[in-house]
C-alpha positions as CSV (number, residue, x, y, z in Angstrom):
1,M,90.0,160.8,-2.8
2,R,92.4,162.0,-0.2
3,N,91.1,163.1,3.1
4,E,93.0,166.4,3.7
5,N,92.6,166.0,7.5
6,A,94.3,162.6,7.5
7,R,98.0,162.4,7.9
8,R,99.7,160.3,5.2
9,V,102.9,158.3,6.2
10,L,105.2,156.6,3.8
11,G,107.4,153.9,5.4
12,I,110.5,152.9,3.5
13,D,112.8,150.0,4.1
14,P,115.7,149.3,1.8
15,F,116.9,145.8,1.2
16,A,119.6,144.1,-0.8
17,R,117.9,144.4,-4.2
18,G,115.5,147.3,-3.8
19,V,113.1,149.1,-1.5
20,G,110.0,147.9,0.5
21,F,107.3,150.5,1.1
22,A,104.0,151.0,2.8
23,V,101.6,154.0,2.7
24,L,99.4,154.6,5.7
25,E,96.7,157.2,6.0
26,G,94.9,158.5,9.0
27,R,94.2,156.0,11.8
28,G,95.6,153.0,10.1
29,S,94.2,152.9,6.6
30,L,96.7,151.0,4.4
31,I,96.7,152.8,1.1
32,D,99.4,150.8,-0.8
33,W,102.4,148.6,-0.3
34,G,105.0,146.7,-2.2
35,I,108.6,146.3,-3.3
36,R,110.5,148.1,-6.0
37,T,113.5,146.3,-7.2
38,T,116.7,147.9,-8.3
39,G,118.3,144.6,-9.6
40,R,121.2,144.8,-7.2
41,A,122.4,146.8,-4.2
42,D,122.6,150.2,-5.8
43,N,122.0,153.4,-3.7
44,E,121.6,155.7,-6.8
45,K,118.7,153.5,-8.1
46,S,117.2,153.3,-4.6
47,V,117.2,157.1,-4.3
48,R,115.4,157.4,-7.6
49,V,112.9,154.8,-6.6
50,I,112.2,156.6,-3.3
51,D,111.9,159.9,-5.1
52,K,109.2,158.4,-7.4
53,L,107.4,157.0,-4.4
54,I,107.3,160.4,-2.7
55,D,106.2,162.1,-5.9
56,R,103.4,159.5,-6.3
57,Y,102.0,159.4,-2.8
58,R,102.8,162.9,-1.5
59,P,103.2,161.9,2.1
60,D,103.1,164.2,5.0
61,V,105.7,162.1,6.8
62,L,108.5,159.8,5.6
63,A,109.2,157.1,8.2
64,L,112.7,155.5,8.2
65,E,114.6,153.3,10.6
66,N,116.9,155.2,12.9
67,W,120.1,153.6,11.8
68,D,122.1,155.3,14.6
69,A,119.9,154.1,17.4
70,A,120.8,151.1,19.6
71,G,119.6,147.8,18.2
72,S,119.9,148.9,14.5
73,R,121.9,146.4,12.5
74,R,122.3,147.9,9.1
75,C,125.2,147.5,6.8
76,G,127.3,150.6,5.8
77,R,125.7,150.8,2.4
78,V,122.2,151.0,3.8
79,E,123.2,153.4,6.6
80,T,124.7,155.7,3.9
81,L,121.5,155.4,1.8
82,L,119.2,156.2,4.8
83,D,121.4,159.2,5.8
84,R,121.2,160.5,2.2
85,I,117.4,160.0,2.0
86,A,116.9,161.8,5.4
87,R,119.0,164.8,4.3
88,Q,117.8,165.0,0.7
89,E,114.0,164.3,1.2
90,G,113.9,166.3,4.5
91,R,113.7,169.4,2.4
92,R,110.3,168.5,1.0
93,V,108.7,166.1,3.5
94,L,108.9,165.7,7.3
95,V,111.3,162.8,8.0
96,R,110.8,160.8,11.2
97,L,113.4,158.3,12.3
98,V,111.9,155.3,14.2
99,T,113.9,153.4,16.8
100,K,113.7,149.7,17.4
101,R,112.1,150.4,20.7
102,E,109.3,152.3,19.0
103,I,108.9,149.5,16.4
104,C,108.5,146.9,19.1
105,A,105.9,149.1,20.8
106,I,103.4,148.8,18.0
107,G,101.9,145.8,19.6
108,Q,102.1,143.6,22.7
109,L,105.5,142.1,23.7
110,P,106.8,139.5,23.2
111,L,104.9,139.1,19.9
112,T,106.4,142.3,18.4
113,S,109.9,141.8,19.6
114,T,110.9,139.8,16.5
115,K,110.5,140.5,12.8
116,D,108.4,137.4,12.2
117,G,106.2,138.3,15.2
118,R,105.7,141.9,14.0
119,A,104.9,140.7,10.5
120,R,102.3,138.3,11.8
121,F,100.8,141.0,14.0
122,L,100.7,143.5,11.1
123,A,99.1,140.8,8.8
124,E,96.3,140.4,11.4
125,R,95.8,144.1,11.7
126,F,95.9,144.6,7.9
127,P,94.3,141.4,6.5
128,E,95.1,142.5,2.9
129,L,98.7,141.6,3.6
130,Q,98.2,138.0,4.8
131,A,98.9,136.7,1.3
132,Y,102.3,138.4,1.3
133,L,103.4,137.1,4.8
134,P,106.8,135.3,4.3
135,P,107.3,132.0,6.0
136,V,109.0,132.0,9.4
137,R,112.7,132.3,8.7
138,K,115.1,129.6,9.9
139,T,118.6,130.9,10.9
140,W,120.2,129.5,7.8
141,M,117.7,131.0,5.4
142,P,118.1,134.5,3.9
143,E,115.4,137.1,4.7
144,H,112.5,137.1,2.3
145,D,112.3,140.3,0.2
146,W,108.7,140.9,1.3
147,M,109.8,141.2,4.9
148,S,110.9,144.8,3.9
149,V,107.2,145.6,3.3
150,F,106.3,144.6,6.8
151,D,109.3,146.5,8.2
152,A,108.3,149.6,6.3
153,L,104.7,149.2,7.6
154,A,106.0,148.9,11.1
155,F,107.9,152.2,10.7
156,A,104.8,153.9,9.4
157,V,102.6,152.4,12.2
158,A,105.1,153.4,14.9
159,C,105.4,156.9,13.3
160,A,101.6,157.3,13.1
161,G,101.2,156.1,16.7
162,K,103.9,158.7,17.8
163,A,102.0,161.5,16.1
164,R,98.7,160.5,17.7
165,S,100.3,160.4,21.2
166,G,101.7,163.9,20.7
167,S,105.4,163.0,20.7
């Protein structure tokens, strides 16, 4: 049963073949997480997937990466997708754009200054995710699809922390 006083945050992170998501409620209760694949890089399918996630979880806040902020390194396709989601979904849910600085601030530096470090930090904070923790990536390796779940969770945690601090 949903606690009506708790604020539900849906973090979304698009990747090459789909979307990673994490749903946080209240003071850090992880409700659900996962990836939804689209088969290939397809913004239309990604938008439909995100619509379904919003319909299913009915979040109070949608947390996305701020693709325009310093430190964001998104390809043009994903920037276009994030912009479209922010404009389209902003009509029915509050959209918060999270900067890299806010993402790094979810835990102690230097641990949270890298994606692998943040994923390990989040897996310790949310033990149910430890089984999904990708191996540490070497420079020649592609990023594991499940890293998008940890990125989405980082967006949601940063957004929830921002709301508690009154920003």
